[in-house]
N, CA, C and O of each residue as an XYZ file, in Angstrom:
360
protein
N     -55.230    -34.809    -13.242
C     -55.037    -33.405    -13.107
C     -53.658    -33.087    -12.501
O     -53.234    -33.685    -11.512
N     -52.981    -32.121    -13.137
C     -51.636    -31.810    -12.710
C     -51.711    -31.108    -11.308
O     -52.686    -30.436    -10.974
N     -50.649    -31.303    -10.540
C     -50.693    -30.770     -9.152
C     -50.184    -29.447     -8.984
O     -50.445    -28.830     -7.951
N     -49.424    -28.901     -9.968
C     -48.652    -27.733     -9.828
C     -49.112    -26.545    -10.658
O     -48.356    -25.621    -10.960
N     -50.502    -26.623    -11.041
C     -51.008    -25.466    -11.842
C     -50.915    -24.201    -11.090
O     -50.980    -24.182     -9.861
N     -50.756    -23.100    -11.844
C     -50.643    -21.784    -11.197
C     -52.078    -21.215    -11.033
O     -52.273    -20.315    -10.217
N     -53.025    -21.686    -11.741
C     -54.381    -21.196    -11.608
C     -55.417    -22.302    -11.500
O     -55.413    -23.214    -12.327
N     -56.287    -22.259    -10.532
C     -57.365    -23.185    -10.322
C     -58.646    -22.507    -10.776
O     -58.923    -21.373    -10.385
N     -59.422    -23.188    -11.591
C     -60.647    -22.710    -12.025
C     -61.777    -23.525    -11.395
O     -61.784    -24.747    -11.549
N     -62.705    -22.926    -10.712
C     -63.814    -23.580    -10.009
C     -65.112    -23.350    -10.729
O     -65.530    -22.239    -11.057
N     -65.754    -24.575    -10.960
C     -66.994    -24.567    -11.753
C     -68.087    -25.324    -10.955
O     -68.327    -26.518    -11.137
N     -68.723    -24.548    -10.064
C     -69.883    -25.265     -9.317
C     -71.098    -25.325    -10.216
O     -71.389    -24.345    -10.903
N     -71.796    -26.395    -10.241
C     -72.918    -26.504    -11.096
C     -74.113    -27.072    -10.380
O     -73.982    -27.774     -9.377
N     -75.304    -26.758    -10.914
C     -76.603    -27.338    -10.497
C     -77.547    -27.267    -11.707
O     -77.938    -26.179    -12.131
N     -77.882    -28.341    -12.216
C     -78.760    -28.420    -13.459
C     -78.312    -27.484    -14.554
O     -79.083    -26.695    -15.100
N     -76.941    -27.612    -14.874
C     -76.498    -26.744    -15.960
C     -77.106    -26.999    -17.290
O     -77.490    -28.146    -17.519
N     -77.246    -26.065    -18.215
C     -77.526    -26.318    -19.594
C     -76.357    -26.761    -20.342
O     -75.289    -26.155    -20.254
N     -76.512    -27.801    -21.081
C     -75.380    -28.482    -21.769
C     -74.625    -27.432    -22.636
O     -73.396    -27.413    -22.579
N     -75.284    -26.574    -23.420
C     -74.677    -25.647    -24.268
C     -73.808    -24.656    -23.477
O     -72.741    -24.260    -23.946
N     -74.260    -24.255    -22.278
C     -73.539    -23.240    -21.545
C     -72.289    -23.929    -20.968
O     -71.208    -23.342    -21.018
N     -72.395    -25.120    -20.438
C     -71.203    -25.767    -19.866
C     -70.205    -26.202    -20.876
O     -68.998    -26.199    -20.638
N     -70.726    -26.580    -22.020
C     -69.860    -26.941    -23.179
C     -69.066    -25.786    -23.673
O     -67.865    -25.936    -23.893
N     -69.650    -24.649    -23.860
C     -69.029    -23.466    -24.303
C     -68.012    -22.966    -23.311
O     -66.921    -22.525    -23.675
N     -68.376    -23.039    -22.091
C     -67.375    -22.618    -20.946
C     -66.142    -23.498    -20.928
O     -65.039    -22.990    -20.725
N     -66.290    -24.826    -21.138
C     -65.138    -25.697    -21.088
C     -64.329    -25.646    -22.359
O     -63.105    -25.777    -22.343
N     -65.047    -25.449    -23.492
C     -64.308    -25.279    -24.791
C     -63.531    -24.048    -24.744
O     -62.381    -24.087    -25.183
N     -64.017    -22.917    -24.253
C     -63.426    -21.693    -24.107
C     -62.106    -21.792    -23.246
O     -61.038    -21.281    -23.583
N     -62.306    -22.472    -22.160
C     -61.278    -22.710    -21.206
C     -59.988    -23.532    -21.845
O     -58.825    -23.236    -21.573
N     -60.324    -24.484    -22.633
C     -59.265    -25.255    -23.284
C     -58.652    -24.514    -24.407
O     -57.556    -24.894    -24.818
N     -59.257    -23.464    -24.968
C     -58.639    -22.686    -26.037
C     -57.898    -21.529    -25.552
O     -57.357    -20.802    -26.385
N     -57.798    -21.249    -24.217
C     -56.976    -20.112    -23.739
C     -55.554    -20.316    -24.094
O     -55.112    -21.462    -24.174
N     -54.786    -19.250    -24.317
C     -53.394    -19.335    -24.668
C     -52.613    -19.646    -23.345
O     -51.556    -20.276    -23.401
N     -53.087    -19.244    -22.255
C     -52.485    -19.652    -20.976
C     -52.952    -21.016    -20.670
O     -54.147    -21.309    -20.671
N     -52.002    -21.852    -20.409
C     -52.374    -23.312    -20.294
C     -52.062    -23.906    -18.891
O     -52.350    -25.074    -18.629
N     -51.476    -23.086    -18.007
C     -51.097    -23.533    -16.681
C     -52.252    -23.465    -15.693
O     -52.184    -22.695    -14.735
N     -53.305    -24.241    -15.893
C     -54.433    -24.275    -15.069
C     -54.958    -25.655    -14.893
O     -54.575    -26.593    -15.593
N     -55.866    -25.766    -13.919
C     -56.655    -26.958    -13.644
C     -58.021    -26.477    -13.331
O     -58.202    -25.415    -12.735
N     -58.982    -27.245    -13.727
C     -60.442    -26.994    -13.495
C     -61.071    -28.029    -12.694
O     -60.837    -29.225    -12.866
N     -61.896    -27.557    -11.790
C     -62.656    -28.565    -10.920
C     -64.141    -28.220    -11.130
O     -64.570    -27.084    -10.926
N     -64.909    -29.243    -11.548
C     -66.311    -29.092    -11.806
C     -66.966    -29.892    -10.636
O     -66.723    -31.083    -10.441
N     -67.770    -29.183     -9.915
C     -68.575    -29.892     -8.807
C     -70.049    -29.693     -8.985
O     -70.555    -28.571     -8.970
N     -70.756    -30.835     -9.160
C     -72.191    -30.740     -9.365
C     -72.852    -30.996     -7.998
O     -72.524    -31.911     -7.242
N     -73.824    -30.085     -7.760
C     -74.512    -30.149     -6.430
C     -75.836    -31.044     -6.480
O     -76.968    -30.610     -6.266
N     -75.540    -32.243     -6.769
C     -76.547    -33.310     -6.824
C     -77.702    -32.920     -7.779
O     -78.863    -33.062     -7.396
N     -77.438    -32.460     -8.938
C     -78.396    -32.088     -9.876
C     -79.465    -33.214    -10.076
O     -79.107    -34.356    -10.365
N     -80.708    -32.898     -9.927
C     -81.692    -34.009    -10.112
C     -81.868    -34.532    -11.545
O     -82.375    -35.629    -11.780
N     -81.405    -33.657    -12.527
C     -81.486    -34.074    -13.886
C     -80.546    -35.233    -14.280
O     -80.774    -35.964    -15.244
N     -79.435    -35.355    -13.440
C     -78.479    -36.388    -13.582
C     -77.673    -36.400    -14.848
O     -77.024    -37.396    -15.169
N     -77.705    -35.282    -15.587
C     -77.055    -35.243    -16.875
C     -75.702    -34.565    -16.890
O     -74.965    -34.639    -17.873
N     -75.378    -33.894    -15.771
C     -74.135    -33.034    -15.811
C     -72.951    -33.886    -16.145
O     -72.177    -33.472    -17.008
N     -72.733    -34.998    -15.572
C     -71.608    -35.792    -15.801
C     -71.579    -36.306    -17.322
O     -70.498    -36.475    -17.886
N     -72.668    -36.523    -17.896
C     -72.622    -36.789    -19.355
C     -72.176    -35.563    -20.176
O     -71.498    -35.714    -21.192
N     -72.540    -34.405    -19.755
C     -72.164    -33.116    -20.438
C     -70.607    -32.941    -20.366
O     -69.950    -32.531    -21.322
N     -70.057    -33.297    -19.117
C     -68.649    -33.051    -18.890
C     -67.756    -34.185    -19.392
O     -66.554    -33.989    -19.570
N     -68.335    -35.378    -19.624
C     -67.549    -36.502    -19.979
C     -66.519    -36.322    -21.146
O     -65.370    -36.755    -21.051
N     -66.969    -35.687    -22.209
C     -65.998    -35.514    -23.296
C     -64.763    -34.649    -22.890
O     -63.700    -34.739    -23.504
N     -64.930    -33.872    -21.914
C     -63.775    -33.012    -21.474
C     -62.826    -33.648    -20.490
O     -61.736    -33.134    -20.237
N     -63.257    -34.803    -19.917
C     -62.458    -35.453    -18.835
C     -61.230    -36.221    -19.394
O     -60.438    -36.813    -18.660
N     -61.134    -36.171    -20.658
C     -59.750    -36.790    -21.279
C     -58.700    -35.744    -21.078
O     -57.527    -36.093    -21.208
N     -58.985    -34.476    -20.768
C     -57.977    -33.451    -20.509
C     -57.701    -33.676    -18.998
O     -58.602    -33.580    -18.165
N     -56.424    -33.979    -18.681
C     -56.086    -34.267    -17.224
C     -56.212    -33.077    -16.394
O     -56.179    -33.217    -15.172
N     -56.354    -31.922    -16.912
C     -56.510    -30.690    -16.169
C     -57.892    -30.509    -15.588
O     -58.087    -29.703    -14.678
N     -58.874    -31.268    -16.117
C     -60.283    -31.138    -15.775
C     -60.733    -32.317    -15.004
O     -60.542    -33.464    -15.408
N     -61.371    -32.017    -13.820
C     -61.877    -33.141    -13.002
C     -63.370    -32.761    -12.683
O     -63.793    -31.606    -12.745
N     -64.087    -33.808    -12.350
C     -65.516    -33.656    -12.024
C     -65.818    -34.525    -10.788
O     -65.222    -35.572    -10.534
N     -66.783    -33.996    -10.062
C     -67.294    -34.707     -8.851
C     -68.733    -34.283     -8.710
O     -69.110    -33.120     -8.855
N     -69.547    -35.351     -8.403
C     -70.991    -35.089     -8.039
C     -71.158    -35.252     -6.603
O     -70.740    -36.261     -6.035
N     -71.801    -34.224     -5.935
C     -72.070    -34.388     -4.510
C     -73.209    -35.484     -4.384
O     -74.143    -35.587     -5.179
N     -73.013    -36.253     -3.324
C     -74.096    -37.271     -3.052
C     -75.394    -36.735     -2.424
O     -76.423    -37.405     -2.336
N     -75.257    -35.459     -1.993
C     -76.453    -34.704     -1.407
C     -76.341    -33.269     -1.776
O     -75.283    -32.729     -2.098
N     -77.460    -32.705     -1.712
C     -77.556    -31.233     -2.076
C     -76.931    -30.398     -0.932
O     -77.264    -30.528      0.246
N     -76.008    -29.541     -1.376
C     -75.185    -28.647     -0.442
C     -75.668    -27.274     -0.396
O     -75.428    -26.568      0.583
N     -76.381    -26.824     -1.464
C     -76.804    -25.363     -1.636
C     -75.640    -24.604     -2.307
O     -74.534    -25.112     -2.492
N     -75.967    -23.384     -2.646
C     -74.948    -22.553     -3.335
C     -73.638    -22.382     -2.556
O     -72.537    -22.508     -3.092
N     -73.814    -22.093     -1.290
C     -72.574    -21.869     -0.532
C     -71.829    -23.138     -0.255
O     -70.598    -23.130     -0.267
N     -72.511    -24.231     -0.005
C     -71.866    -25.534      0.293
C     -71.163    -25.988     -1.018
O     -70.024    -26.454     -0.963
N     -71.825    -25.859     -2.191
C     -71.240    -26.186     -3.422
C     -69.922    -25.416     -3.725
O     -68.943    -26.010     -4.177
N     -69.919    -24.131     -3.475
C     -68.733    -23.348     -3.658
C     -67.690    -23.734     -2.723
O     -66.515    -23.770     -3.087
N     -68.034    -24.017     -1.578
C     -67.023    -24.472     -0.534
C     -66.396    -25.905     -0.921
O     -65.227    -26.183     -0.652
N     -67.215    -26.732     -1.532
C     -66.762    -28.042     -1.963
C     -65.717    -27.732     -3.062
O     -64.697    -28.419     -3.127
N     -65.941    -26.721     -3.922
C     -64.996    -26.432     -4.897
C     -63.703    -25.782     -4.296
O     -62.576    -26.113     -4.665
N     -63.929    -24.918     -3.430
C     -62.672    -24.272     -2.786
C     -61.747    -25.238     -2.092
O     -60.532    -25.045     -2.043
N     -62.348    -26.289     -1.552
C     -61.518    -27.372     -0.892
C     -60.602    -28.006     -1.753
O     -59.628    -28.591     -1.279
N     -60.829    -27.948     -3.099
C     -60.036    -28.621     -4.059
C     -58.903    -27.821     -4.564
O     -58.112    -28.309     -5.371
N     -58.785    -26.575     -4.111
C     -57.789    -25.605     -4.606
C     -56.371    -25.907     -3.940
O     -56.238    -26.315     -2.786
N     -55.377    -25.659     -4.794
C     -53.961    -25.723     -4.340
C     -53.122    -24.634     -5.073
O     -51.979    -24.373     -4.698
N     -53.660    -24.061     -6.032
C     -52.886    -23.038     -6.857
C     -52.830    -21.696     -6.123
O     -53.684    -21.449     -5.272
N     -51.941    -20.887     -6.390
C     -51.871    -19.496     -5.753
C     -52.944    -18.605     -6.318
O     -53.270    -17.599     -5.687
N     -53.520    -18.908     -7.472
C     -54.556    -18.064     -8.000
C     -55.857    -18.896     -8.268
O     -55.832    -19.924     -8.945
N     -56.910    -18.431     -7.740
C     -58.187    -19.149     -7.992
C     -59.132    -18.238     -8.784
O     -60.252    -18.638     -9.101
């Protein structure tokens, strides 16, 4: 992931549907504005499939993924995302 992106995109997840997450990431990659980085944080989804949904997109160095080892809840998951920001625009 590049360090100097102007925009950080945060994607907190919990048991996401493959089609929704795929469409969101494909749309992000097709934007004409390219100076961004995306951080996907999974809140210990019990289905265990989120990483496999995201895997095809991780070849893009602007996209990173992390799975929490324990459930944080909606606020904790968002905060885990916010801690990864460095861009002036989130």
